[in-house]
C-alpha positions in Angstrom: 62.4 106.1 -6.8 59.6 104.6 -4.9 60.6 101.2 -6.1 64.2 101.7 -4.6 62.7 102.7 -1.4 60.5 99.6 -1.2 63.4 97.5 -2.1 65.4 98.9 0.8 62.4 98.3 3.3 62.2 94.7 2.1 65.9 94.1 2.8 65.7 95.8 6.2 62.6 93.6 7.0 64.7 90.6 5.8 67.4 91.5 8.0 65.0 91.7 11.2 63.4 88.4 10.4 66.6 86.6 9.6 67.2 84.8 12.9 70.2 82.9 11.5 72.4 86.1 11.5 75.1 86.2 14.2 75.1 89.0 16.7 78.1 90.5 15.2 76.7 90.4 11.4 73.4 91.8 12.8 75.3 94.9 14.4 77.2 95.4 11.2 74.2 95.2 9.1 72.4 97.7 11.2 75.3 100.3 11.3 76.8 99.6 7.9 75.9 103.2 6.7 77.5 104.8 9.8 81.0 106.2 10.0 81.9 104.0 12.9 81.3 101.0 10.8 85.0 99.9 10.3 86.7 96.6 10.4 89.7 98.3 12.1 88.2 99.6 15.3 91.4 98.8 17.5 91.8 102.5 18.4 88.1 102.8 19.6 88.4 99.6 21.8 91.6 100.8 23.3 89.9 104.0 24.3 87.0 102.3 25.8 89.3 100.0 27.7 91.4 103.1 29.0 88.3 104.9 30.0 87.2 101.7 31.9 90.5 101.4 33.7 90.4 105.2 34.7 86.9 104.8 36.2 87.8 101.5 37.9 88.0 102.8 41.5 84.9 104.7 41.2 83.0 101.6 39.7 84.5 99.5 42.6 83.1 101.8 45.1 79.8 102.1 43.2 79.5 98.2 43.6 80.5 98.3 47.2 77.8 101.1 48.0 75.3 99.1 45.9 75.8 96.4 48.4 75.3 98.6 51.5 74.4 102.1 50.7 74.6 103.1 54.4 78.5 102.5 54.8 79.9 105.7 55.7 83.5 104.8 55.1 82.8 103.7 51.7 81.3 107.2 50.9 84.4 109.0 52.3 86.7 106.9 50.1 84.6 107.6 47.1 84.6 111.3 47.7 88.4 111.1 48.2 88.7 109.9 44.5 87.6 113.3 43.3 90.3 115.2 45.2 91.1 118.3 43.4 87.6 118.5 41.9 85.6 120.3 44.5 82.4 120.4 42.4 82.3 116.8 42.0 82.9 116.4 45.6 80.1 118.5 46.6 77.8 116.3 44.4 79.1 113.2 46.1 78.5 114.6 49.6 74.9 115.8 48.7 74.2 112.2 47.4 75.8 110.6 50.4 73.8 112.6 52.8 70.4 111.9 50.8 71.3 108.2 50.8 72.6 107.3 54.3 70.1 106.6 56.9 71.6 107.6 60.4 69.8 104.7 62.1 71.0 102.2 59.7 74.5 103.7 59.2 77.7 101.6 59.5 80.0 104.2 61.0 79.5 107.9 62.2 77.2 109.5 59.8 78.0 112.9 61.4 81.4 112.9 59.8 80.0 113.3 56.5 78.4 116.6 57.6 81.6 117.9 59.2 83.7 116.8 56.2 81.2 118.5 54.0 81.4 121.8 55.8 85.3 121.5 56.0 85.3 121.3 52.1 83.6 124.6 51.9 85.9 126.1 54.7 89.0 125.1 52.7 87.7 126.8 49.6 87.1 129.9 51.9 83.4 129.7 51.6 82.5 130.2 55.3 78.9 131.1 54.6 78.2 127.9 53.0 80.0 125.9 55.7 77.7 127.6 58.3 74.6 126.6 56.3 75.9 123.0 56.2 76.3 123.0 60.0 73.0 124.6 60.6 71.3 121.8 58.5 73.5 119.3 60.2 72.4 120.1 63.9 68.8 119.6 62.7 69.4 116.2 61.3 68.5 113.1 63.4 71.3 111.0 65.0 71.6 107.6 66.8 73.8 108.9 69.6 73.9 112.4 71.5 77.6 112.3 71.2 77.3 112.5 67.3 75.1 115.6 67.5 77.6 117.2 70.2 80.4 116.5 67.8 78.7 118.8 65.1 78.1 121.5 67.5 81.7 121.3 68.7 83.1 121.2 65.1 81.0 124.3 64.2 82.4 126.3 67.2 85.9 125.2 66.4 85.4 126.5 62.8 84.5 129.8 64.1 87.4 130.0 66.3 89.8 129.0 63.3 88.3 132.0 61.7 88.8 134.4 64.6 85.3 134.6 65.7 85.4 133.7 69.4 82.1 135.6 70.2 79.9 133.5 67.7 81.6 130.4 68.9 80.5 131.1 72.5 77.1 132.0 71.1 76.9 128.5 69.5 77.8 126.8 72.8 75.2 128.9 74.5 72.6 127.7 72.2 73.7 124.1 72.2 73.7 123.8 76.0 70.3 125.6 76.4 67.8 123.3 78.0 64.7 122.7 75.9 61.4 124.3 77.2 58.6 122.5 78.9 56.6 123.1 75.8 59.1 121.6 73.3 59.6 118.5 75.6 55.7 118.1 75.8 55.6 118.1 72.0 58.3 115.7 71.6 56.8 113.3 74.0 53.3 113.6 72.3 55.0 112.9 69.0 55.6 109.3 70.2 58.5 107.2 69.2 62.1 107.4 70.1 63.0 110.9 71.8 65.2 112.9 69.3 68.6 113.4 70.4 68.3 117.1 70.4 66.2 116.7 73.7 69.2 115.2 75.6 72.0 117.5 74.0 72.1 120.0 77.0 73.5 117.1 79.2 76.5 116.4 76.9 79.9 116.7 79.0 81.6 117.3 75.6 79.8 120.4 74.9 80.1 121.8 78.4 83.8 121.2 78.6 84.4 123.1 75.3 82.0 125.7 76.6 83.7 126.3 79.9 87.1 126.3 78.2 85.9 129.1 75.7 84.7 131.1 78.9 87.9 130.9 80.6 89.9 131.8 77.5 87.5 134.7 76.1 84.9 135.4 78.7 84.7 137.0 82.1 85.1 135.5 85.6 81.5 136.0 86.2 80.4 134.2 82.9 82.7 131.4 83.7 81.5 130.9 87.2 77.9 130.8 85.8 79.0 128.1 83.5 80.6 126.1 86.0 77.7 126.5 88.4 75.4 125.2 85.9 77.4 122.2 85.3 77.3 121.5 89.0 73.6 121.8 89.2 73.2 119.3 86.2 75.7 117.0 87.9 77.7 116.4 84.6 81.0 117.4 86.2 84.2 115.2 86.4 86.7 115.4 89.3 89.0 117.2 86.9 86.4 119.9 86.5 86.0 120.3 90.2 89.6 120.7 90.6 89.9 123.2 87.7 87.0 125.2 89.1 88.5 125.5 92.6 91.8 126.5 91.1 90.2 129.2 89.2 88.7 130.6 92.4 91.9 130.3 94.1 93.6 132.3 91.3 91.2 135.0 92.1 91.6 134.9 95.9 88.1 133.3 96.6 89.5 130.7 98.9 86.2 129.7 100.9 84.4 129.6 97.7 87.0 127.1 96.3 86.8 124.9 99.4 83.1 124.9 99.1 83.6 123.6 95.6 85.9 120.8 96.9 83.2 119.9 99.5 80.7 119.5 96.7 83.0 117.2 94.9 83.7 115.1 97.7 79.9 114.6 98.2 79.3 114.0 94.4 82.0 111.1 93.8 83.0 108.1 95.6 86.4 106.3 95.5 88.6 105.8 93.6 87.4 108.9 91.7 87.3 111.2 94.5 90.8 110.4 95.7 92.5 113.3 93.6 89.9 115.7 94.9 90.7 114.9 98.6 94.4 115.0 98.1 94.2 118.4 96.5 91.7 119.7 98.9 93.6 118.8 102.0 97.0 120.1 100.6 95.5 123.4 99.7 93.6 123.8 102.9 96.8 123.1 104.9 98.9 125.4 102.7 96.4 128.2 103.2 95.8 128.2 106.9 98.7 126.2 108.4 98.4 126.1 112.1 95.6 128.8 112.4 92.9 126.1 111.8 94.2 122.8 112.9 91.1 121.5 114.5 89.1 121.9 111.1 92.2 120.4 109.2 92.0 117.3 111.6 88.2 116.9 111.0 88.8 117.1 107.3 91.6 114.4 107.5 89.5 112.2 109.7 86.6 112.5 107.4 88.7 111.7 104.4 90.3 108.7 105.9 86.9 107.3 107.0 85.5 107.6 103.6 88.6 105.9 101.9 89.1 102.1 101.5 91.8 100.5 103.3 94.1 100.3 100.1 93.8 104.3 99.8 94.4 105.2 103.4 98.2 105.2 103.4 98.9 108.3 101.4 96.1 110.2 103.5 97.8 109.2 106.8 101.2 110.3 105.5 99.7 113.6 104.5 97.9 113.9 107.9 101.3 112.9 109.9 103.2 115.5 107.8 100.6 118.1 108.8 101.1 117.2 112.4 104.8 117.2 112.1 104.8 120.8 110.7 102.0 122.3 112.7 101.1 120.1 115.4 102.2 118.2 118.5 104.7 115.2 118.5 102.2 113.3 120.6 99.6 113.7 117.9 102.1 112.7 115.3 102.7 109.2 117.0 98.8 108.8 117.3 98.5 109.4 113.6 101.1 106.7 112.9 99.8 104.3 115.5 96.3 104.5 113.9 97.9 104.2 110.4 99.7 101.0 111.1 96.3 99.4 112.1 94.4 100.7 109.4 96.6 100.1 106.3 96.1 96.7 104.4 98.7 93.9 105.1 100.9 94.8 102.1 101.4 98.3 103.5 102.0 97.5 107.0 105.7 96.9 107.0 106.5 100.2 105.0 104.3 102.1 107.4 106.0 100.5 110.4 109.3 101.6 109.0 108.1 105.0 108.8 106.7 105.1 112.1 109.8 103.6 113.8 112.0 106.3 111.9 109.9 109.1 113.1 109.8 107.8 116.7 113.5 107.5 116.8 114.0 111.0 115.7 111.6 112.5 118.3 111.6 110.0 121.2 114.7 107.9 120.8 115.1 104.1 120.9 112.9 103.7 124.0 109.8 104.4 122.0 111.1 102.2 119.0 111.3 99.1 121.2 107.5 99.3 121.9 106.9 99.7 118.2 109.0 96.9 117.3 107.3 94.5 119.6 103.9 95.8 118.4 104.9 95.2 114.9 106.1 91.8 115.5 102.8 90.7 117.4 100.5 92.6 115.1 99.9 89.7 112.6 102.2 90.7 109.9 103.0 87.9 107.3 105.8 85.8 108.4 108.4 87.3 106.0 107.7 90.8 107.4 108.0 89.4 111.0 111.3 88.0 110.1 112.4 91.3 108.7 111.3 93.2 111.7 113.0 90.7 114.0 116.3 91.4 112.2 116.0 95.0 112.5 115.0 94.8 116.2 117.9 92.8 116.9 120.3 94.9 115.1 118.9 97.7 117.1 119.6 96.0 120.3 123.1 94.9 119.4 124.0 98.5 118.5 122.9 99.5 122.0 124.8 96.8 123.7 121.9 94.8 124.8 123.3 91.5 123.8 120.6 89.3 125.8 117.8 91.2 124.3 119.0 90.8 120.8 119.6 87.0 121.4 115.9 86.6 122.5 114.8 88.4 119.5 116.8 86.1 117.3 115.2 83.2 119.2 111.6 84.4 118.5 112.4 84.9 114.8 113.9 81.5 114.5 110.7 79.8 115.1 109.3 81.4 111.8 112.4 80.6 109.8 113.1 77.3 108.0 116.6 76.4 108.5 117.0 75.2 104.7 115.1 78.0 103.0 115.1 81.1 105.3 119.0 81.2 106.0 119.3 85.0 106.4 118.1 85.0 110.0 120.1 82.0 110.8 123.2 83.4 109.2 122.7 86.7 111.1 122.4 84.7 114.3 125.4 82.6 113.9 127.5 85.8 113.2 125.9 87.3 116.2 126.9 84.3 118.4 130.4 84.1 117.1 131.0 87.7 117.9 129.1 88.1 121.2 128.1 84.7 122.4 129.7 81.7 124.5 129.8 78.1 124.4 126.4 77.6 125.9 124.6 80.1 123.8 126.2 78.7 120.7 124.9 75.3 121.7 121.4 76.6 122.4 121.3 78.1 119.0 122.3 74.7 117.4 119.7 72.9 119.6 117.0 75.4 118.4 118.0 74.9 114.9 117.8 71.2 115.0 114.4 71.4 116.9 112.9 73.8 114.3 114.3 71.7 111.4 112.8 68.6 112.9 109.5 70.5 113.4 109.1 71.6 109.7 110.5 68.1 108.6 107.6 66.4 110.7 104.9 68.9 109.4 105.9 68.4 105.7 105.9 64.6 106.1 102.4 64.9 107.7 101.1 67.0 104.8 102.6 64.5 102.3 100.8 61.5 104.1 97.6 63.4 104.2 97.8 64.1 100.4 98.5 60.5 99.8 95.7 59.1 101.9 93.2 61.6 100.5 94.0 60.5 97.0 92.8 57.0 98.0 89.9 58.3 100.1 91.6 58.2 103.5 91.6 60.9 106.1 94.4 62.0 108.5 94.5 64.7 111.1 97.5 67.1 110.6 99.2 68.0 113.9 100.8 71.5 114.3 104.6 71.5 114.2 106.7 71.9 117.3 107.5 75.6 118.2 109.2 76.5 121.6 107.5 79.1 123.6 109.8 82.0 123.4 108.6 85.7 124.2 109.9 88.9 123.1 112.0 90.8 125.6 109.9 93.3 127.3 111.2 96.8 128.1 112.5 97.4 131.8 114.4 99.9 133.5 116.7 97.6 135.3 118.2 95.2 132.9 120.7 93.6 135.4 117.9 92.0 137.3 116.3 90.5 134.0 115.8 86.8 134.1 117.3 84.6 131.5 115.0 83.1 129.1 114.1 79.3 129.7 114.0 77.3 126.6 112.1 74.1 126.6 114.3 71.2 125.6 113.3 67.8 124.1 114.9 64.6 125.6 118.2 63.9 123.9 120.5 60.9 124.3 123.1 61.1 126.9 125.8 60.6 124.3 124.8 64.0 122.9 123.9 66.1 125.8 125.4 64.5 128.9 128.7 66.0 128.6 127.3 69.4 127.9 125.1 69.2 130.9 127.9 68.5 133.1 129.8 71.6 131.7 126.8 73.9 132.7 126.8 72.7 136.2 130.3 73.9 136.7 130.8 77.5 138.0 131.9 80.0 135.4 135.0 80.8 137.4 136.4 77.2 137.3 136.1 76.9 133.6 139.4 78.0 131.8 139.2 80.8 129.2 140.3 79.5 126.1 142.2 82.1 124.0 140.3 81.0 120.7 136.9 82.3 122.0 133.6 80.5 121.9 133.9 79.0 118.4 137.4 77.8 119.1 136.5 76.1 122.2 133.6 74.3 120.6 135.9 73.1 117.7 138.5 71.8 120.0 136.0 70.1 122.2 134.3 68.5 119.1 137.5 66.8 118.3 138.5 65.5 121.8 135.2 64.6 123.4 134.1 61.1 122.3 130.6 61.5 123.8 129.9 64.6 121.5 128.1 64.0 118.0 131.0 65.5 116.1 129.4 65.5 112.7 126.4 67.6 113.7 128.6 70.2 115.4 131.2 70.4 112.6 128.3 70.7 110.2 126.8 73.9 111.8 130.1 75.5 112.8 131.7 75.4 109.3 
C-alpha cells in the first residue's frame, strides 16, 4: 500500500516537472480523476457561452465604468438592466452612490439619489424612501441647484402620497437661513463653502414653497413667504405679478400697487416691461377718472424709464386712458409727444394713429398740421412719400386741388422716376382728372428735372468709385432739387399765391412755343372738347417746334 502511494506521488511529481506537456494535456492530467474530465464537453462549453451572452450587457457596462467610475449615465443604464429585480437594483444603487464622487462626476449625481428613493416609493416603502432623501440632502454637491432638486423631489413625493403638511414643512426647513454659528463653523473649516450654506437663496425652492402655500396654506402664510422672497431679492417679474394678483383677489389693492412699485424698482428693461404694463392697466381700471393726476405721473415715470423701442405701447396706453377719462387736448399732447419719442421704424404707424384720432375729434384742420409735421420731421424717404400720398389724397377729397398739387410737387423731389413710380403715377392720374395743359407740362418738366438730377448723382458716384479704385479723389456734388415748400394752412384760400418753380434753361425748340401759350389770356384760348390730355396730344402732333417723342412717352 505504501509502495503504491509512493508510486502515485512519483508520477504526480513527474507530471509537474515535465515541461514538455501541452496546456491541454496538463489540464487533463490534473483532472483525470474528476467527473468533468470527459472528451465530450460540448454541452458544458455551450452553457458557458450562453451564460456569457446573457451577461454581455452587464460586462459591457462594467468595462465602461472601469474606464470612468464617475459616469452617472452609465450607472443608470446598468441599474436598468436589472429591471424587475428590485433587490439587485438596490445593490447597484448602493454601489453607485459609494463610487461616484460628486466633484468628479460626469452628469448629475443627485439623480442617483432621486432614482434610488423612487425605487422604494414604487415598491410602497415610503419610510425607506424618506431615509434615502434625508441622506441625500446631507451629501455634498457641485451645484446648489442639484441639492435644491433633491429637496423638491422629496416634497413632491410627499404630495403624491397625500401629505401636504409634511411637504410644506420640508420646504420650510430647506429655505431656512443658516444661523451665524453654522456660517462661522463652515468658514472656519476652510476650503469651499458647502452648498447647504447657499440653499436658502435657491429660486427653485422658493417657487415651489410659495406654490404650496397658495394651494394648502393661508393668506397670511403665503404673504410671509412672498415678503421673505422680496427681502432676499430672489423674485422674478412673474412672481411680482402673481403676488400683486393674489392681493387684488383679496381686495388689498393699495398693498398690491406697493408690490408693483417694488417690482419696478428691482428690475430694469426689458424685464420690467410686463410689470409696468400690468401695473398701469390695473391702476386705471381700479380708479378710472378719480385719480387722474397720480395715473399721469405713473405713465410719465414709466415712459421716462423705458428705452425708445419700448415707449410706443406705453404711449398708446396713456392716450387710451386720456381718451376714456381725460381731455381731448391732453390726448393730442400725448400723441404729439409719442411721435417725437418713438424710434424711426415706429414713427409712421404712430403718425397714422395720431392723424386718425385728430380727424375724429378736431376734423381735417388739425390733420393738416400733423401731415406737415410728419413730412418735415425727418422720416425716412419712403415714409415721407407715403405721407405725401395720404396728404394729397386728403386735399383732393376736400376739393383743394392746388394744395394737393403742391404736395405732389414736394414728394416728387424724393421719388426716382424710374423706381418710385407710385407717386408719379398718382400725380399723372391727378393731372389728367383735375389739371390743365400748363400744370401737366409742369409735371413733365419736373419729372425730367428730377430724373436728370438722379442720373447726374449716379454718374458722379460711379466716377468717384472708379477714381478711388486707382487712388484718385473726386468731390460729389449734391443732386439738383427744386425748392418747393408744402402748402401752409390759411383761412382765405382764394388769395393764396401760386407756387413758383425754378426752371432750367431749355432750348427754344422745346419751350418757346409753350412760353408763348402761357402769355395768352385764358379767355382767348379755345376750350378743347378733349380736355387737357387731348389738347396736349393734338398739339404734340401739329407743332413742329415741340419735342414730340418726349411728350408722347410721358402721356402714353
